[in-house]
NUGU-584919 format. One line per field, with one value per residue (C-alpha): x, y, z; residue number from 1. Coordinates in nm, 3 decimals. Example, Ala and Ser with C-alpha at 12.3 -4.5 7.8 and 13.67 -1.06 7.14 Angstrom:
NUGU-584919
px 1.230  1.367;
py -0.450  -0.106;
pz 0.780  0.714;
resi 1  2;
***
This chain:
NUGU-584919
px -1.781  -1.582  -1.633  -1.395  -1.194  -0.851  -0.769  -0.510  -0.198  -0.093  0.081  0.183  0.048  -0.165  -0.371  -0.538  -0.765  -0.928  -1.059  -1.142  -1.364  -1.533  -1.609  -1.719  -1.463  -1.423  -1.120  -0.875  -0.610  -0.342  0.000  0.282  0.469  0.419  0.305  0.473  0.837  1.095  1.214  1.025  0.963  1.042  0.818  0.987  0.947  0.730  0.501  0.469  0.389  0.121  -0.024  -0.050  -0.214  -0.474  -0.526  -0.615  -0.873  -1.013  -1.233  -1.066  -1.058  -0.809  -0.543  -0.408  -0.106  -0.109  0.221  0.342  0.261  0.621  0.726  0.711  0.756  0.722  0.982  1.242  1.482  1.729  1.784  1.410  1.370  1.637  1.475  1.133  1.252  1.409  1.089  0.862  1.087  1.085  0.707  0.619  0.863  0.657  0.334  0.469  0.587  0.241  0.050  -0.106  -0.250  -0.124  0.076  -0.118  0.080  0.012  0.201  0.333  0.402  0.613  0.580  0.624  0.339  0.507  0.829  0.630  0.451  0.780  0.941  0.646  0.678  1.051  0.985  0.711  0.898  1.209  1.003  0.861  1.214  1.342  1.051  1.049  0.860  0.643  0.274  0.185  0.083  0.185  -0.148  -0.160  -0.423  -0.576  -0.496  -0.697  -0.495  -0.377  -0.075  0.158  0.007  0.020  -0.254  -0.578  -0.730  -0.794  -0.581  -0.276  -0.329  -0.352  -0.032  0.144  -0.020  0.109  0.468  0.442  0.613  0.528  0.160  0.061  0.248  0.021  -0.334  -0.532  -0.743  -1.002  -1.086  -1.432  -1.323  -1.025  -1.241  -1.489  -1.249  -1.045  -1.356  -1.548  -1.907  -1.969  -2.301  -2.426  -2.468  -2.360  -2.030  -1.949  -2.039  -1.800  -1.519  -1.559  -1.597  -1.284  -1.093  -1.209  -1.113  -0.773  -0.661  -0.916  -1.155  -1.003  -0.704  -0.920  -0.895  -0.997  -1.238  -1.177  -1.522  -1.494  -1.729  -1.569  -1.550  -1.492  -1.689  -1.651  -1.322  -1.170  -0.863  -0.873  -0.819  -1.012  -1.233  -1.573  -1.806  -2.041  -2.341  -2.206  -2.004  -2.061  -2.086  -2.387  -2.566  -2.722  -2.385  -2.266  -2.582  -2.515  -2.145  -2.191  -2.463  -2.285  -2.264  -1.906  -1.792  -1.956  -1.628  -1.421  -1.290  -1.447  -1.240  -1.356  -1.105  -1.337  -1.194  -1.048  -1.146  -1.144  -1.520  -1.582  -1.960  -1.922  -1.703  -1.951  -2.229  -2.032  -1.992  -2.353  -2.470  -2.271  -2.408  -2.764  -2.728  -2.649  -2.949;
py 8.450  8.771  9.011  9.282  9.450  9.493  9.837  10.102  10.163  10.476  10.698  10.410  10.078  10.233  10.411  10.078  10.113  10.439  10.278  9.958  10.153  10.341  10.015  9.839  9.562  9.263  9.138  9.331  9.263  9.498  9.530  9.613  9.800  9.904  9.590  9.704  9.728  9.486  9.716  9.660  9.955  9.839  10.002  10.165  10.030  10.331  10.256  9.891  9.994  10.237  9.972  9.717  9.969  10.056  9.687  9.616  9.896  9.834  9.530  9.375  8.998  8.896  9.053  8.907  9.057  9.017  8.972  9.216  9.131  9.057  8.737  8.417  8.110  7.877  8.042  7.826  8.123  8.110  8.487  8.556  8.277  8.433  8.779  8.618  8.443  8.764  8.961  8.702  8.674  9.053  9.077  8.788  8.926  9.247  9.044  8.862  9.183  9.343  9.035  8.937  8.586  8.512  8.610  8.555  8.463  8.319  8.009  8.199  8.087  7.832  7.701  7.348  7.279  6.981  7.176  7.480  7.280  7.131  7.476  7.624  7.348  7.419  7.793  7.763  7.502  7.720  8.020  7.812  7.707  8.066  8.177  7.886  7.983  8.248  8.258  8.405  8.127  8.110  8.136  8.006  8.154  7.994  8.165  8.269  8.042  8.290  8.187  7.967  8.040  7.761  7.677  7.758  7.417  7.231  6.949  7.175  7.330  6.978  6.875  7.167  7.082  6.724  6.849  7.117  7.074  7.137  7.139  7.358  7.656  7.669  7.757  7.855  8.131  8.073  8.373  8.370  8.567  8.335  8.024  8.163  8.284  7.962  7.780  7.680  7.806  7.879  8.039  7.680  7.539  7.192  7.330  7.519  7.206  7.001  7.257  7.250  6.871  6.827  7.072  6.893  6.552  6.651  6.917  6.957  7.248  7.317  7.452  7.692  8.004  8.289  8.358  8.654  8.778  8.938  8.957  8.922  9.175  8.894  8.581  8.219  8.060  8.385  8.354  8.733  8.837  9.164  9.203  9.374  9.517  9.270  9.197  9.403  9.132  8.795  8.602  8.789  8.816  8.471  8.300  8.527  8.458  8.086  8.129  8.338  8.104  7.778  7.570  7.463  7.827  7.965  7.984  8.148  8.503  8.680  8.962  9.186  9.303  9.497  9.775  10.067  10.389  10.615  10.570  10.499  10.494  10.218  10.014  10.057  9.944  9.631  9.520  9.610  9.395  9.098  9.139  9.170  8.830  8.648  8.457;
pz -5.402  -5.429  -5.720  -5.832  -6.103  -6.255  -6.114  -6.189  -5.982  -6.168  -5.915  -5.690  -5.565  -5.284  -5.551  -5.625  -5.324  -5.435  -5.753  -5.567  -5.328  -5.611  -5.790  -5.468  -5.518  -5.290  -5.483  -5.702  -5.963  -6.095  -6.255  -6.016  -6.290  -6.651  -6.841  -7.163  -7.051  -6.912  -6.635  -6.309  -6.080  -5.728  -5.464  -5.166  -4.814  -4.738  -5.034  -4.929  -4.573  -4.690  -4.920  -4.640  -4.406  -4.668  -4.746  -4.383  -4.382  -4.729  -4.683  -4.988  -4.939  -5.206  -5.427  -5.751  -5.927  -6.306  -6.487  -6.751  -7.112  -7.212  -7.027  -7.233  -7.010  -7.313  -7.535  -7.716  -7.719  -7.429  -7.413  -7.393  -7.137  -6.915  -6.914  -6.867  -6.553  -6.423  -6.484  -6.325  -6.021  -5.976  -6.006  -5.778  -5.519  -5.514  -5.500  -5.194  -5.028  -5.043  -4.929  -5.263  -5.279  -5.628  -5.934  -6.258  -6.570  -6.916  -7.036  -7.341  -7.696  -7.883  -8.242  -8.104  -7.861  -7.694  -7.642  -7.527  -7.258  -7.140  -7.129  -6.941  -6.682  -6.652  -6.613  -6.352  -6.149  -6.153  -6.041  -5.755  -5.660  -5.667  -5.446  -5.204  -4.890  -5.059  -4.974  -5.315  -5.553  -5.919  -6.103  -6.460  -6.693  -7.002  -7.330  -7.636  -7.864  -8.128  -8.332  -8.128  -7.787  -7.529  -7.280  -7.462  -7.386  -7.063  -7.202  -7.242  -6.898  -6.756  -6.933  -6.764  -6.430  -6.435  -6.448  -6.177  -5.839  -5.563  -5.651  -5.354  -5.505  -5.811  -5.910  -6.220  -6.372  -6.645  -6.861  -7.023  -7.331  -7.383  -7.351  -7.604  -7.871  -7.842  -7.969  -7.655  -7.685  -7.317  -7.415  -7.407  -7.058  -7.167  -7.302  -6.983  -6.785  -6.999  -6.955  -6.577  -6.566  -6.778  -6.560  -6.245  -6.381  -6.520  -6.269  -5.990  -5.944  -5.602  -5.796  -6.001  -5.788  -6.018  -6.304  -6.534  -6.639  -6.982  -7.278  -7.622  -7.903  -8.154  -8.231  -8.129  -8.233  -8.361  -8.134  -8.101  -7.741  -7.727  -7.421  -7.427  -7.164  -6.999  -7.222  -7.514  -7.685  -7.849  -7.520  -7.384  -7.050  -7.052  -7.032  -6.752  -6.552  -6.575  -6.490  -6.175  -6.048  -6.131  -5.811  -5.886  -5.907  -5.594  -5.401  -5.675  -5.710  -6.010  -6.162  -6.448  -6.709  -6.937  -7.159  -6.963  -7.131  -6.827  -6.802  -6.434  -6.479  -6.737  -6.503  -6.217  -6.451  -6.546  -6.186  -6.107  -6.397  -6.270  -5.917  -6.053  -6.223  -5.898  -5.765;
resi 1  2  3  4  5  6  7  8  9  10  11  12  13  14  15  16  17  18  19  20  21  22  23  24  25  26  27  28  29  30  31  32  33  34  35  36  37  38  39  40  41  42  43  44  45  46  47  48  49  50  51  52  53  54  55  56  57  58  59  60  61  62  63  64  65  66  67  68  69  70  71  72  73  74  75  76  77  78  79  80  81  82  83  84  85  86  87  88  89  90  91  92  93  94  95  96  97  98  99  100  101  102  103  104  105  106  107  108  109  110  111  112  113  114  115  116  117  118  119  120  121  122  123  124  125  126  127  128  129  130  131  132  133  134  135  136  137  138  139  140  141  142  143  144  145  146  147  148  149  150  151  152  153  154  155  156  157  158  159  160  161  162  163  164  165  166  167  168  169  170  171  172  173  174  175  176  177  178  179  180  181  182  183  184  185  186  187  188  189  190  191  192  193  194  195  196  197  198  199  200  201  202  203  204  205  206  207  208  209  210  211  212  213  214  215  216  217  218  219  220  221  222  223  224  225  226  227  228  229  230  231  232  233  234  235  236  237  238  239  240  241  242  243  244  245  246  247  248  249  250  251  252  253  254  255  256  257  258  259  260  261  262  263  264  265  266  267  268  269  270  271  272  273  274  275  276  277  278  279;
***
């Protein structure tokens, strides 16, 4: 089990390691460019070299790159699909160049769920084709289910999984806040057990590589994707204690994405709380 945080790369990718050290991370996640714009800042060869040198010295065991917020792999609009593919290709290329293990992306949204799943499969398979030979896996994250979002249930993730080729290029992330606000009461041990059993049966837990540990600012089934600090939201510490000690999750990478308010002490407290729950 590796525990870490989504860290900042403001000022360049190598800056990630300063915050990682401060937060005592074993695994980190970050954006490779601004998540709010379509243009992707391409790091220089010098920046990549510095990043790799720091990575070797850091003790960090795994790196996950998170996609920008804008790509929509499920979109029915051809123009948006084209720029989505361009953006994802640019970002995963950077992830590969710095030695990241994976590139985390949401399935997106479509008013027609069946069409959205089919389009997501098309998008992810095309991305795998465009990046043939890459070591960085395409990591698909469950969604919170607001509006027309695709992939907020294990069944929808499994429907995407069945169409993906080649299977070895793909993996999954489950986000605790997303599970909760999509209507799965993971505060109850039997519900979490069912989620993991369903995932194992329909996809395979060996393909679940990351867990995003986030409390929720909004209540069960709200479909509102607003993360909260650990133990300060509607999920609560009891659920997190069960999650981090679940025998089927012992080999996973746990990444916190709690609210960033420039409060380092708060972030340190979050990760300390999670470590204190491990038995």
